[in-house]
C-alpha positions in Angstrom: 0.0 -0.1 0.1 1.2 3.5 -0.9 0.2 6.5 1.3 1.2 10.2 0.9 1.2 12.2 4.2 0.5 15.6 3.1 1.7 19.1 5.1 2.8 16.8 8.0 4.8 18.7 10.9 7.3 15.9 11.4 9.8 15.4 13.9 13.2 14.6 12.2 16.7 14.8 13.6 15.5 16.4 16.9 13.6 19.1 15.1 10.2 19.8 13.5 9.8 20.5 9.7 6.7 20.6 7.8 7.0 18.1 4.8 5.3 15.6 2.6 5.8 12.1 3.6 5.6 9.2 0.7 5.4 5.7 2.2 5.6 2.8 -0.2 5.8 -0.9 0.6 6.3 -0.2 4.2 9.2 2.2 3.9 9.4 5.9 3.8 10.8 6.7 0.3 10.5 10.3 0.0 10.3 13.4 2.2 10.2 16.7 0.6 7.9 19.6 0.0 4.8 19.3 -2.5 5.0 15.4 -3.5 2.4 14.2 -6.0 1.8 10.8 -6.5 -1.4 9.7 -8.3 -1.0 6.1 -7.2 -0.9 7.0 -3.4 -3.9 7.2 -0.7 -3.6 10.7 0.2 -3.8 11.7 4.2 -3.9 15.1 4.8 -2.3 16.2 8.0 -2.4 19.8 8.1 -2.3 21.0 11.6 -1.3 17.8 13.0 2.1 16.6 14.0 3.9 13.2 13.0 6.2 11.8 15.6 8.5 8.5 15.1 6.2 5.8 16.7 6.8 5.8 20.5 8.9 2.9 22.2 8.0 1.5 25.5 10.5 -0.7 27.2 8.3 -2.0 30.0 4.9 -3.3 29.3 2.8 -6.4 30.3 0.7 -8.1 27.7 -0.3 -11.1 30.0 -0.1 -13.8 27.4 0.7 -16.6 27.7 -0.9 -17.5 31.2 -3.3 -14.5 32.0 -5.4 -13.7 28.8 -8.2 -12.6 31.1 -6.2 -9.6 32.2 -4.8 -8.7 28.6 -4.0 -10.4 25.5 -1.4 -9.6 22.9 -4.0 -8.4 20.6 -5.8 -6.2 23.0 -2.7 -4.7 24.4 -1.1 -3.9 21.1 -4.1 -2.4 19.8 -3.8 -0.1 23.3 -0.4 0.5 22.6 -1.3 1.6 18.8 -4.0 4.0 20.1 -1.4 5.4 22.4 1.1 6.0 19.6 3.5 3.1 20.3 5.0 1.2 17.4 7.4 -0.9 19.6 6.9 -2.2 23.2 8.9 -4.6 25.2 7.3 -7.2 27.1 7.9 -8.4 30.9 8.1 -11.9 31.2 6.2 -12.6 34.3 3.8 -15.2 32.6 2.8 -18.6 32.5 5.0 -20.2 31.5 7.6 -17.5 31.8 10.2 -17.3 29.1 12.9 -18.8 30.8 14.0 -21.2 28.1 13.8 -21.4 24.5 10.7 -23.7 24.5 8.8 -21.3 26.9 9.8 -18.3 24.9 8.7 -19.8 21.5 5.0 -20.0 23.3 5.0 -16.2 23.7 6.7 -15.5 20.4 3.9 -17.6 18.5 1.4 -15.5 20.0 3.2 -12.4 19.2 3.6 -13.3 15.7 -0.1 -14.2 15.4 -1.9 -11.2 17.0 0.4 -8.3 17.4 -0.5 -5.3 15.6 2.8 -3.4 16.4 6.4 -4.7 17.0 6.8 -6.5 20.2 10.2 -7.6 21.6 10.1 -9.8 24.8 12.5 -9.6 27.7 13.5 -13.3 28.9 13.7 -14.1 32.5 16.9 -13.9 34.6 16.1 -16.9 36.5 14.4 -20.1 36.0 10.7 -19.3 37.2 11.6 -16.0 38.2 12.4 -17.9 41.6 16.0 -16.4 41.8 17.6 -19.7 42.4 18.9 -20.8 39.2 19.9 -18.9 35.9 17.4 -19.3 33.0 18.7 -20.3 29.5 20.1 -16.8 28.7 22.3 -18.1 26.2 19.7 -20.0 24.2 17.2 -17.3 24.4 19.5 -14.5 23.9 18.8 -14.2 19.8 15.1 -13.6 20.4 15.0 -11.4 23.4 15.8 -7.5 23.9 17.3 -8.3 27.2 16.8 -10.2 30.6 14.4 -9.4 33.8 13.0 -10.9 36.6 10.5 -8.1 36.5 7.8 -8.3 39.4 10.4 -9.7 41.7 13.9 -8.5 42.6 16.8 -10.8 42.4 17.5 -11.1 46.2 21.1 -12.9 46.0 24.0 -10.7 45.2 25.8 -13.7 44.0 22.9 -14.6 41.4 22.7 -11.3 40.0 26.4 -10.9 39.6 26.2 -14.3 37.8 23.6 -13.1 35.6 25.3 -9.7 34.9 28.3 -11.8 33.7 26.4 -13.9 31.6 24.6 -10.8 30.1 27.8 -9.3 29.5 29.1 -12.2 27.7 26.0 -12.3 25.4 26.0 -8.3 25.0 22.6 -8.2 26.3 20.9 -5.7 29.0 19.9 -6.7 32.5 16.7 -4.7 33.2 16.3 -4.7 37.0 13.1 -4.6 39.1 14.8 -3.5 42.3 13.0 -4.4 45.5 14.4 -5.8 48.6 11.9 -8.4 50.1 13.3 -8.0 53.5 12.3 -4.4 53.7 8.6 -4.7 52.7 7.0 -5.6 56.0 3.7 -6.3 54.2 3.4 -2.8 52.7 1.4 -1.7 49.5 1.7 1.9 49.0 4.4 4.6 50.0 5.6 4.9 53.6 4.5 8.6 53.7 1.9 10.8 54.9 -1.0 9.4 53.1 -0.3 5.7 54.6 0.2 7.3 58.2 -3.0 9.3 58.0 -5.1 6.5 56.8 -3.7 3.6 58.6 -2.0 1.7 55.8 1.3 -0.2 55.6 3.7 1.6 53.9 6.6 0.6 51.4 9.7 2.3 52.5 12.2 3.8 49.9 15.3 1.9 50.7 13.5 -1.1 49.5 13.9 0.2 46.0 17.3 2.3 46.3 19.0 -0.5 48.6 19.0 -3.0 45.6 19.9 -0.2 43.1 22.9 0.8 45.2 23.9 -3.1 45.2 23.4 -3.6 41.4 25.4 -0.5 40.5 28.4 -1.7 42.3 27.8 -5.2 40.5 27.5 -3.7 37.0 30.7 -1.7 37.8 32.2 -4.9 38.5 30.9 -7.0 35.7 30.9 -4.4 33.0 27.3 -5.2 32.2 24.7 -3.2 30.5 22.4 -2.3 33.3 18.9 -0.7 33.3 16.9 0.0 36.1 13.2 -0.2 36.0 10.4 2.2 37.0 12.6 4.2 39.6 10.3 6.2 42.1 12.5 7.6 44.9 15.0 10.8 45.0 17.7 8.2 46.4 17.5 6.2 43.4 17.8 9.4 41.0 21.0 10.4 43.1 22.6 6.7 43.0 22.3 6.6 39.4 23.3 10.2 38.6 26.5 9.4 40.6 27.1 5.9 38.9 26.7 7.7 35.4 29.4 10.3 36.5 31.7 7.5 37.4 31.2 6.0 33.8 29.1 3.1 35.1 27.0 1.4 32.1 23.6 2.3 33.6 20.4 3.6 32.3 17.1 3.9 33.8 13.2 4.5 33.3 10.4 5.9 35.3 6.6 6.3 34.7 4.2 9.2 34.0 2.5 8.5 37.2 5.6 9.0 39.1 6.2 12.2 37.3 2.9 14.1 37.6 1.3 12.5 41.2 2.5 12.5 44.6 1.1 10.3 47.5 -1.3 13.2 48.6 -3.3 12.6 45.5 -4.1 8.7 46.5 -7.6 7.6 47.0 -8.9 4.4 48.4 -9.2 2.8 45.2 -7.1 -0.1 43.7 -6.6 2.1 40.6 -4.0 4.1 42.6 -1.9 0.9 43.6 1.2 -0.1 41.7 4.7 -1.4 42.6 6.7 0.6 43.0 4.1 3.0 44.7 3.7 6.7 44.1 6.0 8.5 46.4 6.0 11.8 48.2 6.4 15.1 46.4 10.3 15.4 47.3 10.5 12.4 45.2 8.5 13.5 42.5 10.4 16.5 42.1 13.8 14.5 42.2 12.4 12.5 39.4 11.6 15.7 37.4 15.1 17.0 38.3 16.6 13.6 37.0 14.8 14.1 33.6 16.1 17.4 33.2 19.8 16.5 33.8 19.7 13.5 31.7 19.9 11.1 34.8 16.7 9.3 33.7 16.6 8.1 30.2 13.1 7.0 29.4 9.5 7.1 30.4 7.9 3.8 30.4 4.5 3.0 31.3 4.9 -0.3 33.1 1.2 -0.8 31.5 0.0 -3.6 33.9 -3.7 -4.6 33.2 -5.7 -6.7 35.6 -9.6 -7.9 35.8 -12.0 -5.4 37.2 -12.4 -7.6 40.3 -8.7 -7.8 41.0 -8.5 -3.9 41.0 -11.9 -3.5 42.7 -10.7 -4.4 46.2 -9.2 -1.1 47.5 -5.7 0.0 48.1 -4.8 -2.6 50.8 -6.2 -5.8 48.8 -6.2 -4.8 45.1 -3.5 -6.3 42.7 -0.6 -4.0 42.1 -0.6 -2.4 38.6 -2.3 0.1 36.6 -2.7 0.6 32.8 -1.2 3.7 31.2 -0.2 2.9 27.6 -3.2 4.9 26.0 -2.5 7.9 28.0 1.1 8.1 28.4 1.8 11.0 25.7 -1.4 13.0 26.7 -0.5 12.9 30.4 3.1 13.9 30.0 2.2 16.5 27.4 -0.4 18.2 29.3 1.5 18.0 32.8 5.0 18.4 31.8 5.4 20.1 28.3 2.4 22.4 28.4 3.4 23.6 31.8 7.0 24.5 30.7 8.7 21.7 32.8 10.2 20.1 29.8 10.4 20.8 25.9 8.4 18.7 23.4 11.5 17.7 21.9 12.7 16.3 25.1 9.5 14.4 25.7 9.9 12.5 22.5 13.8 11.7 23.5 12.1 10.2 26.7 9.4 8.3 24.7 11.7 7.1 21.6 15.0 8.4 20.9 16.9 7.2 24.0 15.4 3.8 23.8 16.8 3.5 20.6 20.1 4.5 21.8 20.1 2.2 24.6 18.2 -1.0 23.2 18.9 -0.6 19.6 15.1 -0.4 19.0 12.4 2.1 17.9 11.5 4.3 15.2 12.8 7.5 13.2 11.5 9.2 10.3 14.0 9.3 7.6 14.1 7.9 3.9 14.8 4.4 3.9 13.2 3.6 7.2 10.2 1.6 8.1 7.1 3.8 8.0 6.6 3.4 11.9 5.0 6.8 13.0 2.0 8.3 14.9 -0.1 11.4 14.3 -1.2 13.4 16.9 -3.3 16.5 17.2 -1.7 18.5 19.9 -4.8 21.1 20.4 -7.3 18.3 21.2 -8.6 18.1 24.5 -10.4 15.1 26.2 -11.5 13.6 29.4 -9.7 10.2 30.3 -12.4 7.6 30.4 -11.3 4.2 31.0 -14.2 2.6 29.2 -12.8 3.9 26.0 -9.8 2.0 26.5 -8.8 -0.7 24.0 -6.9 -2.5 26.8 -8.7 -4.8 28.8 -7.3 -3.2 31.9 -9.3 -0.1 32.9 -7.8 0.7 36.2 -5.7 4.1 35.7 -5.0 6.9 38.2 -5.7 9.2 35.5 -9.2 8.6 35.3 -11.2 11.8 34.9 -8.1 14.0 34.0 -8.6 16.6 31.2 -5.5 16.0 28.9 -4.5 17.8 25.8 -3.1 15.6 22.7 -5.0 13.1 21.0 -3.4 10.2 18.9 -5.4 10.4 15.5 -3.4 7.4 13.6 -0.8 4.9 14.0 1.4 3.1 11.2 3.6 0.2 11.6 5.6 -0.9 8.5 3.5 1.3 6.5 0.3 -0.3 7.7 -2.4 1.7 9.5 -2.8 -0.1 12.8 -4.9 2.6 14.6 -7.1 5.4 13.4 -9.4 7.5 15.1 -13.0 7.1 14.1 
């Protein structure tokens, strides 16, 4: 199929330029002014913005094993609606991808049902039990990296062994950092809201303690080390210092950590995720980490659950919220429109830096796959989870007034989402 995207304000090489884009057989074949092609389907884009498709290095698509929460089909449809053309899926599945055989079960579903590009993580340990290394070598050609997401690797010796193996395979360790000995039954941030409402808190050290340990191990092993969903001010400072020393470390945080603090919590499961939304000092430290380059990426940690699992209040609901359909608009509205960061910086965080670190994702240039997304930056809307394409509806952004609506997403030159 051939498409001609007319009068597109396109983000290319770090700047915006109004051009026509000609897409043929999945590839951007021409970028110029006033292109004409009688064989192409014309898509008029005057007044709209074209970005390289976003990349999310941390999502949960729940298949195989938990298709009642989400499927590859529903999750990738939701991602396309959010402007994403590439996602990396976390391995806490059933069976989890800890061997070539188990990984194949996931890859087969992806090949059959995904509407965007899906790159899985393999587990670090067998069953994510933390006892024995997975078949990292066997899985390496087909995974983006290794993670035991949802569980921290508790053993220092096991993590060092994993890092040494990942170093030999030239793969990234993407670590969920959580010290089980410091949890004490907590389920929200150990801050003012927990104290005022009688909830058990999760202390910040349960996150930053393992990060401190892992940075030392990464320094020792020379492994490419990436930290998942950081939420505390101490985590930011540890990673800042490590980068200054030359440690090969990157990290991500999520839209909810950048735009919310624990004073905004309510007694509903849609405010419960792991790590939890922290205090205002932590949020401001994350913003500073974004501004100075300590934090490399914004990832959604899109984690759908059933309505029943999320309907038990803060204490008893499952951990995890959805966010891939709202990530850009939340960040654009709360960070760009308020002058905290530039739009160019937001695209770095949603795409460019993932490409630099993981070698994945999109860019708009002649000869590149036509992986792109179109947004109306002026359109305002209210977040209504019932409109989500994801099976998961639990979002802390429900009812928020946002600006910036995805109108179309294209993967390999095929339209995978178009707003009605």
